[in-house]
LODOVO-718565 format. One record per residue (C-alpha): residue number from 1; residue in three letters; x, y, z. Coordinates in steps of 0.05 Angstrom, whole numbers, plus 5000, padded with zeros to 4 digits. Last residue first. Layout:
<tikol><num>NUM</num><residu>ALA</residu><X>X</X><Y>Y</Y><Z>Z</Z></tikol>
...
END
This chain:
<tikol><num>275</num><residu>LYS</residu><X>2379</X><Y>4046</Y><Z>4808</Z></tikol>
<tikol><num>274</num><residu>ALA</residu><X>2379</X><Y>3970</Y><Z>4808</Z></tikol>
<tikol><num>273</num><residu>ASP</residu><X>2448</X><Y>3967</Y><Z>4776</Z></tikol>
<tikol><num>272</num><residu>SER</residu><X>2479</X><Y>4007</Y><Z>4833</Z></tikol>
<tikol><num>271</num><residu>LEU</residu><X>2445</X><Y>3963</Y><Z>4885</Z></tikol>
<tikol><num>270</num><residu>ALA</residu><X>2472</X><Y>3900</Y><Z>4853</Z></tikol>
<tikol><num>269</num><residu>GLY</residu><X>2542</X><Y>3928</Y><Z>4848</Z></tikol>
<tikol><num>268</num><residu>PHE</residu><X>2541</X><Y>3950</Y><Z>4920</Z></tikol>
<tikol><num>267</num><residu>LEU</residu><X>2516</X><Y>3882</Y><Z>4942</Z></tikol>
<tikol><num>266</num><residu>SER</residu><X>2571</X><Y>3847</Y><Z>4902</Z></tikol>
<tikol><num>265</num><residu>GLY</residu><X>2627</X><Y>3891</Y><Z>4928</Z></tikol>
<tikol><num>264</num><residu>ALA</residu><X>2604</X><Y>3882</Y><Z>5000</Z></tikol>
<tikol><num>263</num><residu>THR</residu><X>2597</X><Y>3807</Y><Z>4992</Z></tikol>
<tikol><num>262</num><residu>GLY</residu><X>2667</X><Y>3799</Y><Z>4962</Z></tikol>
<tikol><num>261</num><residu>GLY</residu><X>2700</X><Y>3842</Y><Z>5014</Z></tikol>
<tikol><num>260</num><residu>LEU</residu><X>2663</X><Y>3807</Y><Z>5071</Z></tikol>
<tikol><num>259</num><residu>ILE</residu><X>2678</X><Y>3737</Y><Z>5043</Z></tikol>
<tikol><num>258</num><residu>ILE</residu><X>2753</X><Y>3749</Y><Z>5036</Z></tikol>
<tikol><num>257</num><residu>TYR</residu><X>2761</X><Y>3795</Y><Z>5096</Z></tikol>
<tikol><num>256</num><residu>TRP</residu><X>2735</X><Y>3740</Y><Z>5142</Z></tikol>
<tikol><num>255</num><residu>LYS</residu><X>2803</X><Y>3705</Y><Z>5139</Z></tikol>
<tikol><num>254</num><residu>GLY</residu><X>2822</X><Y>3702</Y><Z>5212</Z></tikol>
<tikol><num>253</num><residu>PRO</residu><X>2818</X><Y>3760</Y><Z>5261</Z></tikol>
<tikol><num>252</num><residu>LEU</residu><X>2781</X><Y>3824</Y><Z>5246</Z></tikol>
<tikol><num>251</num><residu>TRP</residu><X>2807</X><Y>3896</Y><Z>5247</Z></tikol>
<tikol><num>250</num><residu>HIS</residu><X>2861</X><Y>3899</Y><Z>5194</Z></tikol>
<tikol><num>249</num><residu>ALA</residu><X>2837</X><Y>3845</Y><Z>5146</Z></tikol>
<tikol><num>248</num><residu>ALA</residu><X>2766</X><Y>3871</Y><Z>5154</Z></tikol>
<tikol><num>247</num><residu>ALA</residu><X>2788</X><Y>3942</Y><Z>5136</Z></tikol>
<tikol><num>246</num><residu>VAL</residu><X>2827</X><Y>3917</Y><Z>5075</Z></tikol>
<tikol><num>245</num><residu>ALA</residu><X>2769</X><Y>3875</Y><Z>5051</Z></tikol>
<tikol><num>244</num><residu>VAL</residu><X>2718</X><Y>3930</Y><Z>5061</Z></tikol>
<tikol><num>243</num><residu>VAL</residu><X>2761</X><Y>3981</Y><Z>5024</Z></tikol>
<tikol><num>242</num><residu>ALA</residu><X>2776</X><Y>3934</Y><Z>4966</Z></tikol>
<tikol><num>241</num><residu>ALA</residu><X>2705</X><Y>3910</Y><Z>4956</Z></tikol>
<tikol><num>240</num><residu>VAL</residu><X>2680</X><Y>3982</Y><Z>4958</Z></tikol>
<tikol><num>239</num><residu>ALA</residu><X>2733</X><Y>4002</Y><Z>4907</Z></tikol>
<tikol><num>238</num><residu>TRP</residu><X>2713</X><Y>3945</Y><Z>4861</Z></tikol>
<tikol><num>237</num><residu>PRO</residu><X>2640</X><Y>3966</Y><Z>4866</Z></tikol>
<tikol><num>236</num><residu>LEU</residu><X>2659</X><Y>4039</Y><Z>4852</Z></tikol>
<tikol><num>235</num><residu>ILE</residu><X>2706</X><Y>4028</Y><Z>4794</Z></tikol>
<tikol><num>234</num><residu>ASN</residu><X>2666</X><Y>3975</Y><Z>4755</Z></tikol>
<tikol><num>233</num><residu>SER</residu><X>2621</X><Y>4025</Y><Z>4721</Z></tikol>
<tikol><num>232</num><residu>LYS</residu><X>2682</X><Y>4058</Y><Z>4692</Z></tikol>
<tikol><num>231</num><residu>GLY</residu><X>2693</X><Y>4002</Y><Z>4643</Z></tikol>
<tikol><num>230</num><residu>LYS</residu><X>2684</X><Y>3927</Y><Z>4636</Z></tikol>
<tikol><num>229</num><residu>TRP</residu><X>2748</X><Y>3901</Y><Z>4669</Z></tikol>
<tikol><num>228</num><residu>MET</residu><X>2744</X><Y>3826</Y><Z>4673</Z></tikol>
<tikol><num>227</num><residu>GLY</residu><X>2808</X><Y>3811</Y><Z>4634</Z></tikol>
<tikol><num>226</num><residu>VAL</residu><X>2849</X><Y>3859</Y><Z>4676</Z></tikol>
<tikol><num>225</num><residu>LEU</residu><X>2827</X><Y>3826</Y><Z>4740</Z></tikol>
<tikol><num>224</num><residu>LEU</residu><X>2842</X><Y>3756</Y><Z>4714</Z></tikol>
<tikol><num>223</num><residu>ALA</residu><X>2914</X><Y>3776</Y><Z>4698</Z></tikol>
<tikol><num>222</num><residu>THR</residu><X>2922</X><Y>3808</Y><Z>4767</Z></tikol>
<tikol><num>221</num><residu>PHE</residu><X>2893</X><Y>3745</Y><Z>4797</Z></tikol>
<tikol><num>220</num><residu>VAL</residu><X>2947</X><Y>3700</Y><Z>4766</Z></tikol>
<tikol><num>219</num><residu>ALA</residu><X>3004</X><Y>3749</Y><Z>4781</Z></tikol>
<tikol><num>218</num><residu>THR</residu><X>2985</X><Y>3751</Y><Z>4855</Z></tikol>
<tikol><num>217</num><residu>PHE</residu><X>2989</X><Y>3675</Y><Z>4858</Z></tikol>
<tikol><num>216</num><residu>ALA</residu><X>3058</X><Y>3675</Y><Z>4825</Z></tikol>
<tikol><num>215</num><residu>PHE</residu><X>3088</X><Y>3730</Y><Z>4868</Z></tikol>
<tikol><num>214</num><residu>ASP</residu><X>3113</X><Y>3686</Y><Z>4925</Z></tikol>
<tikol><num>213</num><residu>LEU</residu><X>3149</X><Y>3641</Y><Z>4876</Z></tikol>
<tikol><num>212</num><residu>GLY</residu><X>3201</X><Y>3695</Y><Z>4864</Z></tikol>
<tikol><num>211</num><residu>TRP</residu><X>3260</X><Y>3648</Y><Z>4874</Z></tikol>
<tikol><num>210</num><residu>GLN</residu><X>3279</X><Y>3676</Y><Z>4942</Z></tikol>
<tikol><num>209</num><residu>ALA</residu><X>3206</X><Y>3672</Y><Z>4962</Z></tikol>
<tikol><num>208</num><residu>PRO</residu><X>3211</X><Y>3596</Y><Z>4959</Z></tikol>
<tikol><num>207</num><residu>ASN</residu><X>3262</X><Y>3594</Y><Z>5016</Z></tikol>
<tikol><num>206</num><residu>ASN</residu><X>3300</X><Y>3531</Y><Z>5032</Z></tikol>
<tikol><num>205</num><residu>ILE</residu><X>3299</X><Y>3497</Y><Z>4964</Z></tikol>
<tikol><num>204</num><residu>PHE</residu><X>3339</X><Y>3433</Y><Z>4956</Z></tikol>
<tikol><num>203</num><residu>ALA</residu><X>3297</X><Y>3388</Y><Z>5001</Z></tikol>
<tikol><num>202</num><residu>GLY</residu><X>3235</X><Y>3411</Y><Z>4964</Z></tikol>
<tikol><num>201</num><residu>ILE</residu><X>3255</X><Y>3372</Y><Z>4902</Z></tikol>
<tikol><num>200</num><residu>THR</residu><X>3202</X><Y>3319</Y><Z>4909</Z></tikol>
<tikol><num>199</num><residu>GLN</residu><X>3150</X><Y>3362</Y><Z>4944</Z></tikol>
<tikol><num>198</num><residu>GLY</residu><X>3155</X><Y>3415</Y><Z>4890</Z></tikol>
<tikol><num>197</num><residu>ILE</residu><X>3149</X><Y>3364</Y><Z>4834</Z></tikol>
<tikol><num>196</num><residu>VAL</residu><X>3089</X><Y>3330</Y><Z>4865</Z></tikol>
<tikol><num>195</num><residu>THR</residu><X>3055</X><Y>3396</Y><Z>4879</Z></tikol>
<tikol><num>194</num><residu>SER</residu><X>3069</X><Y>3416</Y><Z>4807</Z></tikol>
<tikol><num>193</num><residu>SER</residu><X>3031</X><Y>3354</Y><Z>4784</Z></tikol>
<tikol><num>192</num><residu>VAL</residu><X>2972</X><Y>3368</Y><Z>4829</Z></tikol>
<tikol><num>191</num><residu>TRP</residu><X>2964</X><Y>3441</Y><Z>4810</Z></tikol>
<tikol><num>190</num><residu>ALA</residu><X>2976</X><Y>3433</Y><Z>4735</Z></tikol>
<tikol><num>189</num><residu>ILE</residu><X>2928</X><Y>3375</Y><Z>4730</Z></tikol>
<tikol><num>188</num><residu>PHE</residu><X>2875</X><Y>3413</Y><Z>4769</Z></tikol>
<tikol><num>187</num><residu>LEU</residu><X>2885</X><Y>3475</Y><Z>4725</Z></tikol>
<tikol><num>186</num><residu>ILE</residu><X>2873</X><Y>3434</Y><Z>4663</Z></tikol>
<tikol><num>185</num><residu>MET</residu><X>2813</X><Y>3401</Y><Z>4697</Z></tikol>
<tikol><num>184</num><residu>GLY</residu><X>2783</X><Y>3468</Y><Z>4716</Z></tikol>
<tikol><num>183</num><residu>SER</residu><X>2787</X><Y>3496</Y><Z>4646</Z></tikol>
<tikol><num>182</num><residu>GLY</residu><X>2753</X><Y>3435</Y><Z>4617</Z></tikol>
<tikol><num>181</num><residu>LEU</residu><X>2700</X><Y>3429</Y><Z>4671</Z></tikol>
<tikol><num>180</num><residu>LEU</residu><X>2682</X><Y>3503</Y><Z>4669</Z></tikol>
<tikol><num>179</num><residu>PHE</residu><X>2676</X><Y>3503</Y><Z>4593</Z></tikol>
<tikol><num>178</num><residu>ALA</residu><X>2630</X><Y>3443</Y><Z>4599</Z></tikol>
<tikol><num>177</num><residu>ALA</residu><X>2575</X><Y>3493</Y><Z>4614</Z></tikol>
<tikol><num>176</num><residu>ASP</residu><X>2571</X><Y>3513</Y><Z>4541</Z></tikol>
<tikol><num>175</num><residu>ARG</residu><X>2530</X><Y>3577</Y><Z>4535</Z></tikol>
<tikol><num>174</num><residu>GLY</residu><X>2579</X><Y>3628</Y><Z>4508</Z></tikol>
<tikol><num>173</num><residu>GLY</residu><X>2552</X><Y>3698</Y><Z>4498</Z></tikol>
<tikol><num>172</num><residu>ALA</residu><X>2611</X><Y>3741</Y><Z>4519</Z></tikol>
<tikol><num>171</num><residu>ALA</residu><X>2585</X><Y>3744</Y><Z>4591</Z></tikol>
<tikol><num>170</num><residu>PHE</residu><X>2583</X><Y>3668</Y><Z>4591</Z></tikol>
<tikol><num>169</num><residu>GLU</residu><X>2656</X><Y>3663</Y><Z>4570</Z></tikol>
<tikol><num>168</num><residu>GLY</residu><X>2676</X><Y>3714</Y><Z>4622</Z></tikol>
<tikol><num>167</num><residu>MET</residu><X>2638</X><Y>3675</Y><Z>4674</Z></tikol>
<tikol><num>166</num><residu>THR</residu><X>2675</X><Y>3613</Y><Z>4653</Z></tikol>
<tikol><num>165</num><residu>LEU</residu><X>2744</X><Y>3646</Y><Z>4656</Z></tikol>
<tikol><num>164</num><residu>ALA</residu><X>2729</X><Y>3674</Y><Z>4725</Z></tikol>
<tikol><num>163</num><residu>TRP</residu><X>2705</X><Y>3607</Y><Z>4750</Z></tikol>
<tikol><num>162</num><residu>SER</residu><X>2766</X><Y>3570</Y><Z>4723</Z></tikol>
<tikol><num>161</num><residu>GLU</residu><X>2812</X><Y>3620</Y><Z>4757</Z></tikol>
<tikol><num>160</num><residu>ASP</residu><X>2777</X><Y>3623</Y><Z>4824</Z></tikol>
<tikol><num>159</num><residu>VAL</residu><X>2770</X><Y>3548</Y><Z>4829</Z></tikol>
<tikol><num>158</num><residu>MET</residu><X>2715</X><Y>3503</Y><Z>4803</Z></tikol>
<tikol><num>157</num><residu>PHE</residu><X>2739</X><Y>3432</Y><Z>4790</Z></tikol>
<tikol><num>156</num><residu>PHE</residu><X>2688</X><Y>3403</Y><Z>4839</Z></tikol>
<tikol><num>155</num><residu>VAL</residu><X>2638</X><Y>3450</Y><Z>4806</Z></tikol>
<tikol><num>154</num><residu>SER</residu><X>2642</X><Y>3409</Y><Z>4741</Z></tikol>
<tikol><num>153</num><residu>ILE</residu><X>2631</X><Y>3342</Y><Z>4774</Z></tikol>
<tikol><num>152</num><residu>TYR</residu><X>2570</X><Y>3369</Y><Z>4811</Z></tikol>
<tikol><num>151</num><residu>ALA</residu><X>2538</X><Y>3400</Y><Z>4749</Z></tikol>
<tikol><num>150</num><residu>ARG</residu><X>2549</X><Y>3339</Y><Z>4705</Z></tikol>
<tikol><num>149</num><residu>TRP</residu><X>2523</X><Y>3291</Y><Z>4758</Z></tikol>
<tikol><num>148</num><residu>PRO</residu><X>2463</X><Y>3335</Y><Z>4772</Z></tikol>
<tikol><num>147</num><residu>PRO</residu><X>2437</X><Y>3335</Y><Z>4700</Z></tikol>
<tikol><num>146</num><residu>LEU</residu><X>2443</X><Y>3407</Y><Z>4675</Z></tikol>
<tikol><num>145</num><residu>ARG</residu><X>2389</X><Y>3461</Y><Z>4681</Z></tikol>
<tikol><num>144</num><residu>SER</residu><X>2414</X><Y>3484</Y><Z>4750</Z></tikol>
<tikol><num>143</num><residu>PHE</residu><X>2482</X><Y>3495</Y><Z>4717</Z></tikol>
<tikol><num>142</num><residu>TRP</residu><X>2460</X><Y>3555</Y><Z>4675</Z></tikol>
<tikol><num>141</num><residu>PRO</residu><X>2424</X><Y>3602</Y><Z>4724</Z></tikol>
<tikol><num>140</num><residu>ARG</residu><X>2463</X><Y>3569</Y><Z>4781</Z></tikol>
<tikol><num>139</num><residu>LEU</residu><X>2532</X><Y>3593</Y><Z>4761</Z></tikol>
<tikol><num>138</num><residu>SER</residu><X>2530</X><Y>3658</Y><Z>4802</Z></tikol>
<tikol><num>137</num><residu>ALA</residu><X>2508</X><Y>3620</Y><Z>4863</Z></tikol>
<tikol><num>136</num><residu>GLY</residu><X>2569</X><Y>3575</Y><Z>4858</Z></tikol>
<tikol><num>135</num><residu>MET</residu><X>2616</X><Y>3635</Y><Z>4858</Z></tikol>
<tikol><num>134</num><residu>LEU</residu><X>2581</X><Y>3668</Y><Z>4916</Z></tikol>
<tikol><num>133</num><residu>LEU</residu><X>2582</X><Y>3605</Y><Z>4958</Z></tikol>
<tikol><num>132</num><residu>HIS</residu><X>2654</X><Y>3593</Y><Z>4935</Z></tikol>
<tikol><num>131</num><residu>ARG</residu><X>2673</X><Y>3656</Y><Z>4973</Z></tikol>
<tikol><num>130</num><residu>LEU</residu><X>2664</X><Y>3616</Y><Z>5037</Z></tikol>
<tikol><num>129</num><residu>ASN</residu><X>2730</X><Y>3581</Y><Z>5021</Z></tikol>
<tikol><num>128</num><residu>VAL</residu><X>2774</X><Y>3619</Y><Z>5071</Z></tikol>
<tikol><num>127</num><residu>ILE</residu><X>2721</X><Y>3611</Y><Z>5125</Z></tikol>
<tikol><num>126</num><residu>PHE</residu><X>2713</X><Y>3536</Y><Z>5115</Z></tikol>
<tikol><num>125</num><residu>THR</residu><X>2789</X><Y>3525</Y><Z>5113</Z></tikol>
<tikol><num>124</num><residu>THR</residu><X>2796</X><Y>3564</Y><Z>5177</Z></tikol>
<tikol><num>123</num><residu>LEU</residu><X>2743</X><Y>3522</Y><Z>5212</Z></tikol>
<tikol><num>122</num><residu>ILE</residu><X>2772</X><Y>3456</Y><Z>5188</Z></tikol>
<tikol><num>121</num><residu>ILE</residu><X>2844</X><Y>3476</Y><Z>5207</Z></tikol>
<tikol><num>120</num><residu>THR</residu><X>2822</X><Y>3501</Y><Z>5275</Z></tikol>
<tikol><num>119</num><residu>ALA</residu><X>2783</X><Y>3437</Y><Z>5290</Z></tikol>
<tikol><num>118</num><residu>VAL</residu><X>2842</X><Y>3394</Y><Z>5269</Z></tikol>
<tikol><num>117</num><residu>PRO</residu><X>2893</X><Y>3430</Y><Z>5312</Z></tikol>
<tikol><num>116</num><residu>LEU</residu><X>2948</X><Y>3376</Y><Z>5306</Z></tikol>
<tikol><num>115</num><residu>PRO</residu><X>2974</X><Y>3362</Y><Z>5376</Z></tikol>
<tikol><num>114</num><residu>MET</residu><X>3025</X><Y>3387</Y><Z>5363</Z></tikol>
<tikol><num>113</num><residu>ALA</residu><X>3031</X><Y>3445</Y><Z>5316</Z></tikol>
<tikol><num>112</num><residu>ALA</residu><X>3071</X><Y>3434</Y><Z>5253</Z></tikol>
<tikol><num>111</num><residu>TRP</residu><X>3010</X><Y>3431</Y><Z>5208</Z></tikol>
<tikol><num>110</num><residu>LEU</residu><X>2984</X><Y>3500</Y><Z>5224</Z></tikol>
<tikol><num>109</num><residu>SER</residu><X>3021</X><Y>3535</Y><Z>5168</Z></tikol>
<tikol><num>108</num><residu>LEU</residu><X>3002</X><Y>3477</Y><Z>5122</Z></tikol>
<tikol><num>107</num><residu>ALA</residu><X>2928</X><Y>3488</Y><Z>5136</Z></tikol>
<tikol><num>106</num><residu>VAL</residu><X>2934</X><Y>3561</Y><Z>5115</Z></tikol>
<tikol><num>105</num><residu>PHE</residu><X>2972</X><Y>3542</Y><Z>5052</Z></tikol>
<tikol><num>104</num><residu>GLN</residu><X>2919</X><Y>3491</Y><Z>5035</Z></tikol>
<tikol><num>103</num><residu>SER</residu><X>2864</X><Y>3542</Y><Z>5048</Z></tikol>
<tikol><num>102</num><residu>ALA</residu><X>2893</X><Y>3590</Y><Z>4997</Z></tikol>
<tikol><num>101</num><residu>GLY</residu><X>2907</X><Y>3537</Y><Z>4944</Z></tikol>
<tikol><num>100</num><residu>ALA</residu><X>2841</X><Y>3502</Y><Z>4942</Z></tikol>
<tikol><num>99</num><residu>TYR</residu><X>2842</X><Y>3433</Y><Z>4910</Z></tikol>
<tikol><num>98</num><residu>VAL</residu><X>2820</X><Y>3398</Y><Z>4975</Z></tikol>
<tikol><num>97</num><residu>LEU</residu><X>2820</X><Y>3327</Y><Z>4947</Z></tikol>
<tikol><num>96</num><residu>GLY</residu><X>2876</X><Y>3330</Y><Z>4896</Z></tikol>
<tikol><num>95</num><residu>SER</residu><X>2921</X><Y>3381</Y><Z>4931</Z></tikol>
<tikol><num>94</num><residu>MET</residu><X>2914</X><Y>3348</Y><Z>4999</Z></tikol>
<tikol><num>93</num><residu>LEU</residu><X>2920</X><Y>3278</Y><Z>4971</Z></tikol>
<tikol><num>92</num><residu>VAL</residu><X>2981</X><Y>3297</Y><Z>4931</Z></tikol>
<tikol><num>91</num><residu>ALA</residu><X>3016</X><Y>3326</Y><Z>4992</Z></tikol>
<tikol><num>90</num><residu>ASP</residu><X>3000</X><Y>3266</Y><Z>5035</Z></tikol>
<tikol><num>89</num><residu>VAL</residu><X>3026</X><Y>3218</Y><Z>4981</Z></tikol>
<tikol><num>88</num><residu>VAL</residu><X>3089</X><Y>3259</Y><Z>4971</Z></tikol>
<tikol><num>87</num><residu>ASP</residu><X>3107</X><Y>3258</Y><Z>5044</Z></tikol>
<tikol><num>86</num><residu>LEU</residu><X>3087</X><Y>3315</Y><Z>5090</Z></tikol>
<tikol><num>85</num><residu>LYS</residu><X>3145</X><Y>3335</Y><Z>5135</Z></tikol>
<tikol><num>84</num><residu>ALA</residu><X>3128</X><Y>3409</Y><Z>5139</Z></tikol>
<tikol><num>83</num><residu>GLN</residu><X>3189</X><Y>3424</Y><Z>5096</Z></tikol>
<tikol><num>82</num><residu>HIS</residu><X>3163</X><Y>3376</Y><Z>5043</Z></tikol>
<tikol><num>81</num><residu>ALA</residu><X>3095</X><Y>3410</Y><Z>5044</Z></tikol>
<tikol><num>80</num><residu>LEU</residu><X>3131</X><Y>3477</Y><Z>5037</Z></tikol>
<tikol><num>79</num><residu>VAL</residu><X>3164</X><Y>3455</Y><Z>4973</Z></tikol>
<tikol><num>78</num><residu>GLY</residu><X>3099</X><Y>3425</Y><Z>4947</Z></tikol>
<tikol><num>77</num><residu>PHE</residu><X>3062</X><Y>3490</Y><Z>4961</Z></tikol>
<tikol><num>76</num><residu>ALA</residu><X>3114</X><Y>3529</Y><Z>4923</Z></tikol>
<tikol><num>75</num><residu>PHE</residu><X>3107</X><Y>3482</Y><Z>4863</Z></tikol>
<tikol><num>74</num><residu>GLY</residu><X>3032</X><Y>3490</Y><Z>4866</Z></tikol>
<tikol><num>73</num><residu>VAL</residu><X>3041</X><Y>3566</Y><Z>4863</Z></tikol>
<tikol><num>72</num><residu>ALA</residu><X>3087</X><Y>3559</Y><Z>4803</Z></tikol>
<tikol><num>71</num><residu>SER</residu><X>3040</X><Y>3510</Y><Z>4770</Z></tikol>
<tikol><num>70</num><residu>VAL</residu><X>2982</X><Y>3559</Y><Z>4778</Z></tikol>
<tikol><num>69</num><residu>SER</residu><X>3023</X><Y>3609</Y><Z>4739</Z></tikol>
<tikol><num>68</num><residu>LEU</residu><X>3032</X><Y>3561</Y><Z>4681</Z></tikol>
<tikol><num>67</num><residu>ALA</residu><X>2960</X><Y>3537</Y><Z>4686</Z></tikol>
<tikol><num>66</num><residu>LEU</residu><X>2937</X><Y>3609</Y><Z>4675</Z></tikol>
<tikol><num>65</num><residu>PRO</residu><X>2965</X><Y>3607</Y><Z>4604</Z></tikol>
<tikol><num>64</num><residu>ILE</residu><X>2933</X><Y>3539</Y><Z>4592</Z></tikol>
<tikol><num>63</num><residu>ALA</residu><X>2863</X><Y>3558</Y><Z>4617</Z></tikol>
<tikol><num>62</num><residu>ARG</residu><X>2836</X><Y>3582</Y><Z>4550</Z></tikol>
<tikol><num>61</num><residu>ARG</residu><X>2855</X><Y>3517</Y><Z>4517</Z></tikol>
<tikol><num>60</num><residu>ALA</residu><X>2821</X><Y>3475</Y><Z>4571</Z></tikol>
<tikol><num>59</num><residu>GLY</residu><X>2758</X><Y>3517</Y><Z>4567</Z></tikol>
<tikol><num>58</num><residu>LEU</residu><X>2755</X><Y>3507</Y><Z>4492</Z></tikol>
<tikol><num>57</num><residu>LEU</residu><X>2766</X><Y>3432</Y><Z>4501</Z></tikol>
<tikol><num>56</num><residu>ALA</residu><X>2708</X><Y>3429</Y><Z>4550</Z></tikol>
<tikol><num>55</num><residu>GLY</residu><X>2663</X><Y>3467</Y><Z>4503</Z></tikol>
<tikol><num>54</num><residu>SER</residu><X>2682</X><Y>3421</Y><Z>4445</Z></tikol>
<tikol><num>53</num><residu>LEU</residu><X>2666</X><Y>3361</Y><Z>4488</Z></tikol>
<tikol><num>52</num><residu>THR</residu><X>2596</X><Y>3387</Y><Z>4499</Z></tikol>
<tikol><num>51</num><residu>PHE</residu><X>2550</X><Y>3410</Y><Z>4555</Z></tikol>
<tikol><num>50</num><residu>THR</residu><X>2496</X><Y>3458</Y><Z>4531</Z></tikol>
<tikol><num>49</num><residu>ALA</residu><X>2464</X><Y>3513</Y><Z>4573</Z></tikol>
<tikol><num>48</num><residu>ARG</residu><X>2391</X><Y>3529</Y><Z>4567</Z></tikol>
<tikol><num>47</num><residu>GLU</residu><X>2377</X><Y>3603</Y><Z>4557</Z></tikol>
<tikol><num>46</num><residu>SER</residu><X>2333</X><Y>3637</Y><Z>4608</Z></tikol>
<tikol><num>45</num><residu>THR</residu><X>2384</X><Y>3669</Y><Z>4653</Z></tikol>
<tikol><num>44</num><residu>THR</residu><X>2424</X><Y>3707</Y><Z>4601</Z></tikol>
<tikol><num>43</num><residu>ASN</residu><X>2362</X><Y>3722</Y><Z>4559</Z></tikol>
<tikol><num>42</num><residu>THR</residu><X>2334</X><Y>3762</Y><Z>4617</Z></tikol>
<tikol><num>41</num><residu>ASN</residu><X>2388</X><Y>3815</Y><Z>4611</Z></tikol>
<tikol><num>40</num><residu>GLY</residu><X>2367</X><Y>3860</Y><Z>4668</Z></tikol>
<tikol><num>39</num><residu>SER</residu><X>2438</X><Y>3870</Y><Z>4692</Z></tikol>
<tikol><num>38</num><residu>GLU</residu><X>2424</X><Y>3839</Y><Z>4759</Z></tikol>
<tikol><num>37</num><residu>SER</residu><X>2451</X><Y>3769</Y><Z>4749</Z></tikol>
<tikol><num>36</num><residu>LEU</residu><X>2511</X><Y>3787</Y><Z>4706</Z></tikol>
<tikol><num>35</num><residu>ASP</residu><X>2537</X><Y>3849</Y><Z>4740</Z></tikol>
<tikol><num>34</num><residu>ALA</residu><X>2518</X><Y>3822</Y><Z>4808</Z></tikol>
<tikol><num>33</num><residu>ARG</residu><X>2559</X><Y>3759</Y><Z>4798</Z></tikol>
<tikol><num>32</num><residu>GLN</residu><X>2615</X><Y>3802</Y><Z>4770</Z></tikol>
<tikol><num>31</num><residu>VAL</residu><X>2625</X><Y>3832</Y><Z>4839</Z></tikol>
<tikol><num>30</num><residu>ALA</residu><X>2655</X><Y>3766</Y><Z>4862</Z></tikol>
<tikol><num>29</num><residu>ILE</residu><X>2716</X><Y>3780</Y><Z>4819</Z></tikol>
<tikol><num>28</num><residu>ILE</residu><X>2728</X><Y>3846</Y><Z>4855</Z></tikol>
<tikol><num>27</num><residu>GLY</residu><X>2723</X><Y>3812</Y><Z>4922</Z></tikol>
<tikol><num>26</num><residu>LYS</residu><X>2774</X><Y>3761</Y><Z>4900</Z></tikol>
<tikol><num>25</num><residu>ILE</residu><X>2819</X><Y>3817</Y><Z>4875</Z></tikol>
<tikol><num>24</num><residu>THR</residu><X>2813</X><Y>3855</Y><Z>4940</Z></tikol>
<tikol><num>23</num><residu>ALA</residu><X>2826</X><Y>3794</Y><Z>4982</Z></tikol>
<tikol><num>22</num><residu>LEU</residu><X>2888</X><Y>3782</Y><Z>4941</Z></tikol>
<tikol><num>21</num><residu>PRO</residu><X>2913</X><Y>3852</Y><Z>4950</Z></tikol>
<tikol><num>20</num><residu>SER</residu><X>2891</X><Y>3855</Y><Z>5024</Z></tikol>
<tikol><num>19</num><residu>SER</residu><X>2929</X><Y>3795</Y><Z>5050</Z></tikol>
<tikol><num>18</num><residu>LYS</residu><X>2929</X><Y>3726</Y><Z>5019</Z></tikol>
<tikol><num>17</num><residu>TRP</residu><X>2989</X><Y>3744</Y><Z>4977</Z></tikol>
<tikol><num>16</num><residu>ARG</residu><X>3022</X><Y>3754</Y><Z>5045</Z></tikol>
<tikol><num>15</num><residu>GLN</residu><X>3033</X><Y>3679</Y><Z>5043</Z></tikol>
<tikol><num>14</num><residu>PHE</residu><X>3103</X><Y>3696</Y><Z>5019</Z></tikol>
<tikol><num>13</num><residu>ARG</residu><X>3125</X><Y>3698</Y><Z>5091</Z></tikol>
<tikol><num>12</num><residu>MET</residu><X>3119</X><Y>3622</Y><Z>5091</Z></tikol>
<tikol><num>11</num><residu>LYS</residu><X>3191</X><Y>3609</Y><Z>5107</Z></tikol>
<tikol><num>10</num><residu>GLU</residu><X>3186</X><Y>3650</Y><Z>5170</Z></tikol>
<tikol><num>9</num><residu>PRO</residu><X>3122</X><Y>3614</Y><Z>5192</Z></tikol>
<tikol><num>8</num><residu>ILE</residu><X>3154</X><Y>3546</Y><Z>5176</Z></tikol>
<tikol><num>7</num><residu>ASN</residu><X>3217</X><Y>3557</Y><Z>5217</Z></tikol>
<tikol><num>6</num><residu>ALA</residu><X>3194</X><Y>3550</Y><Z>5289</Z></tikol>
<tikol><num>5</num><residu>GLY</residu><X>3148</X><Y>3492</Y><Z>5276</Z></tikol>
<tikol><num>4</num><residu>ILE</residu><X>3203</X><Y>3455</Y><Z>5240</Z></tikol>
<tikol><num>3</num><residu>HIS</residu><X>3251</X><Y>3462</Y><Z>5298</Z></tikol>
<tikol><num>2</num><residu>GLU</residu><X>3197</X><Y>3439</Y><Z>5346</Z></tikol>
<tikol><num>1</num><residu>MET</residu><X>3187</X><Y>3378</Y><Z>5303</Z></tikol>
END
């Protein structure tokens, strides 16, 4: 076990995708909440959302390209799960129940420690996923009108990619809340299945970065970033999110840069729209 503990940090060098570039992108994405909620378009928040099978299927189709990249990240997670001595059941349970790539990689990096630092893993996971508060708040104008079981099932499948696709769909005039469920389920299937594959053949791959798997997560968020560009008005909020995230990553311990970058970008965007 000591041998594993010594090697995992080196083999997980590709986790640098959680450094400032990823934090920047997540902060940038969070800015869109302000763009939609503060834009003064009262029709956006007053229309009742539908929840149909066609909406779910549309979301699923839109998510297929992203599912390919998500599969690469899930495959990398499965490989590292195997190297951390998680069996296939453990790996599947983590991917299926947690369903949050960044926090899963963080937890995996701590998994080799003995005794297992349960409190540290829980706290770190909570901090890394704080951005979901902003993401969930941005969906409330539409999802608060749904029956609770539909809303809660849908947000279980909410990840950065499915959220970004859904907000883009709403910004374009779509009002079918099942879009989030459909896109999230496709990404969920891709994530869990690729975890199984990665864990199964992990014994044959010593360094995921050698195969370019370290760039998969960055590629996903770069694609989302390009799709959410609305023009020059995005430059300053995105820049604020980037600067705050980079500064927080440099000066603060842990993963606070994610929530601080996202919050700073959102507040700046909201204040800019209010002027």
